[in-house]
MIDOSE-1310 file (N, C-alpha, C; in nm, 2 decimals, decimal comma, always signed):
residues 189
mnnf	-0,94/+2,31/+3,46/-0,85/+2,35/+3,36/-0,83/+2,23/+3,27; -0,84/+2,26/+3,12/-0,83/+2,17/+3,03/-0,70/+2,19/+2,96; -0,60/+2,10/+2,99/-0,47/+2,10/+2,94/-0,46/+2,06/+2,79; -0,57/+2,00/+2,73/-0,56/+1,95/+2,60/-0,64/+2,03/+2,50
rrsr	-0,68/+2,16/+2,55/-0,75/+2,25/+2,47/-0,67/+2,29/+2,34; -0,74/+2,30/+2,22/-0,67/+2,32/+2,11/-0,65/+2,48/+2,11; -0,53/+2,52/+2,04/-0,51/+2,66/+2,03/-0,58/+2,72/+1,92; -0,60/+2,84/+1,92/-0,66/+2,92/+1,81/-0,58/+2,90/+1,69
adag	-0,65/+2,87/+1,58/-0,57/+2,86/+1,44/-0,50/+2,97/+1,40; -0,52/+3,10/+1,45/-0,45/+3,21/+1,40/-0,36/+3,26/+1,53; -0,35/+3,19/+1,63/-0,26/+3,21/+1,74/-0,12/+3,23/+1,71; -0,05/+3,34/+1,75/+0,09/+3,38/+1,72/+0,14/+3,38/+1,58
wfsv	+0,06/+3,40/+1,47/+0,09/+3,43/+1,34/+0,11/+3,59/+1,33; +0,21/+3,63/+1,26/+0,22/+3,77/+1,21/+0,29/+3,78/+1,07; +0,25/+3,89/+1,02/+0,29/+3,92/+0,89/+0,44/+3,98/+0,89; +0,54/+3,92/+0,78/+0,66/+3,98/+0,78/+0,68/+4,06/+0,63
glas	+0,57/+4,08/+0,56/+0,57/+4,15/+0,46/+0,53/+4,09/+0,32; +0,52/+4,16/+0,22/+0,48/+4,10/+0,08/+0,57/+4,00/+0,03; +0,54/+3,89/-0,04/+0,63/+3,80/-0,10/+0,73/+3,86/-0,19; +0,67/+3,97/-0,26/+0,76/+4,02/-0,36/+0,86/+4,13/-0,29
sfpd	+0,87/+4,13/-0,17/+0,96/+4,21/-0,11/+1,09/+4,13/-0,07; +1,08/+4,00/-0,09/+1,20/+3,93/-0,06/+1,27/+3,86/-0,19; +1,40/+3,89/-0,21/+1,48/+3,85/-0,32/+1,47/+3,69/-0,32; +1,46/+3,62/-0,44/+1,46/+3,48/-0,44/+1,61/+3,43/-0,46
lgsd	+1,67/+3,39/-0,35/+1,81/+3,35/-0,34/+1,84/+3,22/-0,42; +1,96/+3,21/-0,49/+1,99/+3,09/-0,56/+2,11/+3,04/-0,49; +2,20/+2,98/-0,58/+2,32/+2,93/-0,53/+2,44/+3,02/-0,58; +2,43/+3,14/-0,51/+2,53/+3,24/-0,54/+2,64/+3,23/-0,44
dgnl	+2,64/+3,14/-0,34/+2,73/+3,13/-0,23/+2,76/+3,26/-0,14; +2,67/+3,36/-0,14/+2,68/+3,47/-0,06/+2,60/+3,45/+0,07; +2,63/+3,53/+0,17/+2,56/+3,51/+0,29/+2,42/+3,57/+0,28; +2,34/+3,53/+0,36/+2,19/+3,57/+0,37/+2,17/+3,72/+0,37
sdlr	+2,25/+3,78/+0,44/+2,22/+3,92/+0,46/+2,29/+4,02/+0,35; +2,37/+3,96/+0,26/+2,42/+4,02/+0,15/+2,30/+4,09/+0,05; +2,34/+4,21/+0,00/+2,24/+4,28/-0,09/+2,22/+4,20/-0,23; +2,10/+4,19/-0,27/+2,07/+4,14/-0,41/+1,95/+4,21/-0,46
fcnt	+1,94/+4,19/-0,59/+1,84/+4,26/-0,67/+1,70/+4,20/-0,63; +1,60/+4,27/-0,59/+1,46/+4,23/-0,58/+1,36/+4,33/-0,65; +1,33/+4,29/-0,75/+1,25/+4,37/-0,85/+1,36/+4,48/-0,90; +1,35/+4,60/-0,88/+1,45/+4,71/-0,92/+1,55/+4,76/-0,82
dlkp	+1,53/+4,71/-0,68/+1,59/+4,77/-0,55/+1,69/+4,65/-0,51; +1,79/+4,71/-0,45/+1,89/+4,62/-0,37/+1,84/+4,60/-0,23; +1,81/+4,47/-0,19/+1,78/+4,44/-0,05/+1,85/+4,33/+0,01; +1,86/+4,32/+0,14/+1,92/+4,21/+0,20/+1,84/+4,08/+0,16
gckv	+1,92/+3,96/+0,15/+1,85/+3,85/+0,11/+1,75/+3,79/+0,20; +1,75/+3,84/+0,34/+1,66/+3,79/+0,44/+1,61/+3,92/+0,52; +1,51/+3,88/+0,60/+1,46/+3,99/+0,70/+1,46/+3,92/+0,84; +1,48/+4,01/+0,93/+1,49/+3,95/+1,07/+1,39/+4,04/+1,15
fhap	+1,33/+3,95/+1,24/+1,22/+4,02/+1,33/+1,25/+3,99/+1,46; +1,23/+4,08/+1,55/+1,22/+4,06/+1,70/+1,09/+4,01/+1,71; +1,08/+3,89/+1,77/+0,94/+3,82/+1,80/+0,95/+3,75/+1,94; +0,93/+3,86/+2,04/+0,93/+3,80/+2,19/+0,82/+3,70/+2,21
kafg	+0,84/+3,59/+2,29/+0,73/+3,52/+2,34/+0,64/+3,59/+2,44; +0,52/+3,58/+2,44/+0,43/+3,64/+2,54/+0,31/+3,53/+2,55; +0,31/+3,47/+2,68/+0,20/+3,37/+2,70/+0,19/+3,27/+2,59; +0,31/+3,21/+2,54/+0,29/+3,10/+2,46/+0,27/+3,14/+2,31
svqq	+0,24/+3,27/+2,28/+0,23/+3,33/+2,15/+0,31/+3,44/+2,11; +0,32/+3,48/+1,99/+0,40/+3,58/+1,96/+0,31/+3,71/+1,93; +0,35/+3,81/+1,98/+0,29/+3,95/+1,94/+0,35/+3,99/+1,81; +0,30/+4,10/+1,76/+0,35/+4,16/+1,63/+0,51/+4,18/+1,65
gtev	+0,58/+4,13/+1,54/+0,71/+4,13/+1,54/+0,77/+4,28/+1,49; +0,86/+4,31/+1,53/+0,93/+4,44/+1,46/+1,07/+4,40/+1,38; +1,09/+4,46/+1,28/+1,20/+4,44/+1,19/+1,32/+4,49/+1,25; +1,43/+4,40/+1,25/+1,56/+4,44/+1,31/+1,65/+4,47/+1,19
disp	+1,72/+4,58/+1,19/+1,83/+4,63/+1,10/+1,94/+4,52/+1,09; +1,98/+4,46/+0,99/+2,08/+4,37/+0,96/+2,18/+4,42/+0,86; +2,19/+4,55/+0,85/+2,29/+4,62/+0,77/+2,43/+4,59/+0,81; +2,54/+4,59/+0,73/+2,68/+4,56/+0,78/+2,70/+4,65/+0,91
dafd	+2,66/+4,77/+0,91/+2,69/+4,87/+1,02/+2,62/+4,81/+1,14; +2,50/+4,75/+1,13/+2,43/+4,71/+1,27/+2,47/+4,58/+1,31; +2,55/+4,49/+1,22/+2,60/+4,36/+1,27/+2,67/+4,36/+1,37; +2,76/+4,46/+1,41/+2,86/+4,47/+1,51/+2,79/+4,53/+1,64
saem	+2,67/+4,59/+1,63/+2,62/+4,65/+1,75/+2,56/+4,56/+1,84; +2,54/+4,60/+1,97/+2,49/+4,53/+2,07/+2,34/+4,49/+2,05; +2,27/+4,57/+1,97/+2,14/+4,54/+1,94/+2,12/+4,41/+1,86; +2,21/+4,41/+1,78/+2,20/+4,27/+1,68/+2,23/+4,15/+1,75
egdl	+2,34/+4,15/+1,86/+2,37/+4,03/+1,92/+2,29/+4,01/+2,05; +2,24/+4,11/+2,10/+2,18/+4,11/+2,23/+2,06/+4,02/+2,26; +1,98/+4,02/+2,16/+1,84/+3,95/+2,17/+1,82/+3,84/+2,07; +1,93/+3,78/+2,03/+1,92/+3,67/+1,91/+1,81/+3,58/+1,94
kdqv	+1,81/+3,54/+2,07/+1,71/+3,43/+2,10/+1,57/+3,46/+2,06; +1,53/+3,59/+2,05/+1,40/+3,62/+2,02/+1,37/+3,67/+1,89; +1,45/+3,65/+1,81/+1,44/+3,69/+1,66/+1,42/+3,58/+1,58; +1,34/+3,59/+1,46/+1,32/+3,51/+1,36/+1,37/+3,56/+1,23
mvfr	+1,43/+3,47/+1,15/+1,49/+3,52/+1,01/+1,40/+3,46/+0,90; +1,36/+3,53/+0,81/+1,28/+3,48/+0,69/+1,35/+3,52/+0,55; +1,35/+3,42/+0,48/+1,41/+3,44/+0,35/+1,34/+3,33/+0,25; +1,36/+3,36/+0,12/+1,32/+3,28/+0,01/+1,44/+3,22/-0,06
fkgk	+1,45/+3,09/-0,06/+1,56/+3,03/-0,13/+1,51/+2,93/-0,24; +1,54/+2,96/-0,36/+1,49/+2,89/-0,49/+1,33/+2,87/-0,48; +1,26/+2,98/-0,45/+1,13/+2,99/-0,47/+1,05/+2,95/-0,35; +1,11/+2,90/-0,25/+1,04/+2,85/-0,12/+1,08/+2,94/+0,01
fhai	+0,98/+2,97/+0,08/+1,01/+3,06/+0,20/+1,04/+2,96/+0,31; +1,14/+3,03/+0,39/+1,19/+2,96/+0,52/+1,19/+3,06/+0,64; +1,16/+3,02/+0,75/+1,16/+3,11/+0,87/+1,24/+3,02/+0,97; +1,34/+3,06/+1,04/+1,40/+2,99/+1,14/+1,45/+3,10/+1,25
dhkc	+1,49/+3,03/+1,36/+1,56/+3,12/+1,46/+1,66/+3,19/+1,40; +1,69/+3,32/+1,44/+1,81/+3,39/+1,40/+1,95/+3,35/+1,46; +1,93/+3,28/+1,58/+2,05/+3,25/+1,68/+2,08/+3,11/+1,63; +2,23/+3,09/+1,61/+2,28/+2,95/+1,59/+2,27/+2,88/+1,72
phss	+2,20/+2,76/+1,72/+2,19/+2,69/+1,87/+2,32/+2,64/+1,92; +2,43/+2,63/+1,84/+2,55/+2,59/+1,88/+2,64/+2,71/+1,94; +2,65/+2,81/+1,85/+2,75/+2,91/+1,88/+2,69/+3,05/+1,91; +2,56/+3,06/+1,91/+2,48/+3,20/+1,94/+2,52/+3,31/+1,85
ypls	+2,56/+3,27/+1,72/+2,59/+3,34/+1,61/+2,47/+3,38/+1,53; +2,46/+3,50/+1,48/+2,35/+3,53/+1,38/+2,36/+3,46/+1,26; +2,25/+3,39/+1,23/+2,26/+3,30/+1,10/+2,22/+3,39/+0,98; +2,19/+3,52/+1,00/+2,19/+3,60/+0,88/+2,31/+3,61/+0,79
qgvp	+2,43/+3,58/+0,87/+2,56/+3,57/+0,81/+2,59/+3,44/+0,75; +2,48/+3,35/+0,75/+2,50/+3,21/+0,71/+2,48/+3,19/+0,56; +2,50/+3,08/+0,51/+2,49/+3,04/+0,37/+2,38/+2,93/+0,35; +2,27/+2,95/+0,27/+2,18/+2,85/+0,25/+2,24/+2,76/+0,13
fdie	+2,19/+2,63/+0,14/+2,23/+2,53/+0,03/+2,13/+2,42/+0,02; +2,14/+2,33/-0,09/+2,06/+2,23/-0,10/+2,13/+2,11/-0,03; +2,05/+2,03/+0,04/+2,09/+1,90/+0,09/+2,05/+1,80/-0,01; +2,16/+1,74/-0,06/+2,15/+1,64/-0,18/+2,21/+1,51/-0,14
dfgi	+2,15/+1,41/-0,21/+2,20/+1,27/-0,21/+2,22/+1,22/-0,35; +2,33/+1,21/-0,42/+2,34/+1,16/-0,54/+2,27/+1,25/-0,63; +2,26/+1,38/-0,61/+2,21/+1,48/-0,71/+2,07/+1,50/-0,69; +2,01/+1,44/-0,59/+1,86/+1,45/-0,57/+1,85/+1,53/-0,43
vlst	+1,78/+1,65/-0,46/+1,77/+1,76/-0,36/+1,67/+1,70/-0,26; +1,70/+1,66/-0,14/+1,61/+1,62/-0,03/+1,56/+1,73/+0,06; +1,64/+1,83/+0,08/+1,60/+1,94/+0,19/+1,68/+2,07/+0,15; +1,65/+2,15/+0,24/+1,75/+2,30/+0,24/+1,82/+2,29/+0,37
gvtc	+1,95/+2,36/+0,37/+2,01/+2,38/+0,48/+2,07/+2,52/+0,49; +2,12/+2,56/+0,61/+2,20/+2,68/+0,63/+2,32/+2,64/+0,71; +2,43/+2,70/+0,66/+2,57/+2,68/+0,72/+2,60/+2,81/+0,82; +2,62/+2,79/+0,94/+2,66/+2,91/+1,03/+2,81/+2,92/+1,00
pkhs	+2,86/+3,04/+0,96/+3,00/+3,07/+0,93/+3,09/+3,07/+1,05; +3,04/+3,07/+1,18/+3,13/+3,08/+1,30/+3,23/+2,95/+1,30; +3,15/+2,84/+1,30/+3,22/+2,70/+1,32/+3,18/+2,62/+1,21; +3,12/+2,65/+1,10/+3,08/+2,57/+0,98/+2,99/+2,47/+1,01
wsfd	+2,90/+2,46/+1,10/+2,80/+2,39/+1,13/+2,69/+2,41/+1,05; +2,62/+2,29/+1,01/+2,49/+2,31/+0,93/+2,37/+2,27/+0,98; +2,25/+2,32/+0,94/+2,12/+2,27/+1,00/+2,02/+2,26/+0,88; +1,96/+2,15/+0,90/+1,84/+2,10/+0,81/+1,73/+2,20/+0,84
lttg	+1,67/+2,28/+0,75/+1,55/+2,37/+0,76/+1,42/+2,31/+0,76; +1,42/+2,19/+0,74/+1,28/+2,11/+0,76/+1,28/+2,06/+0,91; +1,38/+2,00/+0,96/+1,38/+1,94/+1,09/+1,45/+2,01/+1,19; +1,54/+2,11/+1,16/+1,63/+2,19/+1,24/+1,74/+2,13/+1,29
msdr	+1,76/+1,99/+1,26/+1,87/+1,90/+1,31/+2,01/+1,96/+1,26; +2,10/+1,95/+1,34/+2,25/+1,99/+1,30/+2,31/+1,87/+1,23; +2,40/+1,90/+1,16/+2,49/+1,78/+1,09/+2,60/+1,72/+1,20; +2,61/+1,78/+1,31/+2,69/+1,74/+1,42/+2,63/+1,75/+1,55
aryk	+2,64/+1,66/+1,64/+2,60/+1,66/+1,77/+2,44/+1,66/+1,76; +2,37/+1,71/+1,88/+2,24/+1,70/+1,89/+2,18/+1,84/+1,91; +2,24/+1,93/+1,84/+2,18/+2,07/+1,85/+2,07/+2,09/+1,76; +1,97/+2,15/+1,78/+1,83/+2,16/+1,69/+1,82/+2,33/+1,68
lgvw	+1,79/+2,36/+1,56/+1,76/+2,49/+1,53/+1,61/+2,51/+1,53; +1,56/+2,63/+1,57/+1,41/+2,64/+1,59/+1,37/+2,67/+1,44; +1,27/+2,59/+1,39/+1,22/+2,62/+1,27/+1,08/+2,67/+1,27; +1,03/+2,79/+1,20/+0,89/+2,84/+1,22/+0,81/+2,78/+1,11
evql	+0,68/+2,79/+1,13/+0,58/+2,77/+1,02/+0,57/+2,91/+0,94; +0,55/+2,87/+0,80/+0,53/+2,98/+0,72/+0,41/+2,95/+0,62; +0,33/+3,07/+0,61/+0,21/+3,06/+0,53/+0,22/+3,17/+0,43; +0,17/+3,15/+0,31/+0,15/+3,27/+0,21/+0,00/+3,28/+0,20
rdaa	-0,04/+3,42/+0,22/-0,18/+3,44/+0,22/-0,20/+3,56/+0,12; -0,32/+3,56/+0,06/-0,35/+3,68/-0,03/-0,35/+3,80/+0,06; -0,28/+3,90/-0,01/-0,27/+4,03/+0,06/-0,40/+4,11/+0,08; -0,41/+4,18/+0,18/-0,54/+4,25/+0,20/-0,56/+4,35/+0,09
gsan	-0,68/+4,36/+0,04/-0,71/+4,45/-0,07/-0,69/+4,38/-0,22; -0,78/+4,41/-0,30/-0,76/+4,35/-0,44/-0,68/+4,44/-0,52; -0,63/+4,55/-0,48/-0,54/+4,64/-0,56/-0,40/+4,59/-0,58; -0,36/+4,49/-0,50/-0,23/+4,42/-0,51/-0,23/+4,31/-0,62
mikl	-0,20/+4,33/-0,74/-0,20/+4,22/-0,83/-0,06/+4,22/-0,89; -0,02/+4,10/-0,93/+0,11/+4,08/-0,99/+0,09/+4,04/-1,13; +0,16/+4,13/-1,23/+0,15/+4,09/-1,36/+0,26/+4,01/-1,40; +0,25/+3,88/-1,44/+0,35/+3,79/-1,48/+0,40/+3,82/-1,64
ddgs	+0,52/+3,79/-1,65/+0,57/+3,82/-1,79/+0,52/+3,71/-1,89; +0,49/+3,60/-1,84/+0,45/+3,48/-1,94/+0,32/+3,50/-1,99; +0,24/+3,60/-1,98/+0,12/+3,63/-2,04/+0,00/+3,56/-1,97; +0,01/+3,50/-1,86/-0,09/+3,45/-1,78/-0,17/+3,56/-1,71
pdtp	-0,28/+3,52/-1,67/-0,37/+3,63/-1,59/-0,29/+3,68/-1,46; -0,33/+3,81/-1,43/-0,27/+3,86/-1,30/-0,31/+3,77/-1,19; -0,22/+3,75/-1,09/-0,25/+3,68/-0,98/-0,23/+3,78/-0,84; -0,31/+3,74/-0,76/-0,30/+3,83/-0,63/-0,17/+3,83/-0,55
ekev	-0,12/+3,94/-0,51/-0,01/+3,95/-0,44/-0,02/+3,87/-0,31; +0,09/+3,80/-0,26/+0,08/+3,72/-0,14/+0,16/+3,79/-0,04; +0,12/+3,76/+0,08/+0,18/+3,82/+0,20/+0,24/+3,71/+0,28; +0,36/+3,72/+0,35/+0,42/+3,60/+0,42/+0,38/+3,63/+0,55
wvrr	+0,35/+3,51/+0,63/+0,30/+3,51/+0,76/+0,39/+3,40/+0,83; +0,44/+3,43/+0,96/+0,51/+3,33/+1,02/+0,46/+3,31/+1,16; +0,49/+3,19/+1,22/+0,48/+3,17/+1,38/+0,56/+3,06/+1,42; +0,59/+3,05/+1,54/+0,67/+2,94/+1,60/+0,59/+2,82/+1,57
kqri	+0,65/+2,71/+1,55/+0,60/+2,58/+1,53/+0,53/+2,55/+1,67; +0,41/+2,51/+1,64/+0,34/+2,44/+1,78/+0,39/+2,32/+1,83; +0,40/+2,31/+1,96/+0,43/+2,19/+2,01/+0,33/+2,09/+2,01; +0,37/+1,95/+1,99/+0,28/+1,85/+1,98/+0,30/+1,78/+2,11
g	+0,18/+1,75/+2,17/+0,19/+1,67/+2,31/+0,21/+1,74/+2,42
């Protein structure tokens, strides 16, 4: 048995939808699950997927309803540990565990923000509204104690088929539509 065998490059990756299906969140101080305009539709600011572990990799994830009606349901809070939340904040995609590691609260109710030092943006964070703890979305580290949020890897890939093209308003040539793929960060060592 070789314990140092490399994992397959595509192991554990699954698609969470087209990049154009995610609203680009800014500094509007709303929680991630609030409805926002995305193209011409109103959509939640994030998507949540049930992504159970299976032999160290993730099988195809299924989307979880995060509407206000579903927030109080047992389905929403029952399996938070096996859920990934994906959102776009200021043009960059982020994928993190849906469960706050401190209070087991759904982070879809959290608020994203820039981590700054003297006006220079260093990273992005999310604040859990239950106890106002914040987590860095690059490292997963909490602003208090030693709690660590699970941070997932994100890739943008060309969508399957050449029919998916985006026409930009600035007159530049059409660009291929992108698809967002996520997987749990691979452990090193």
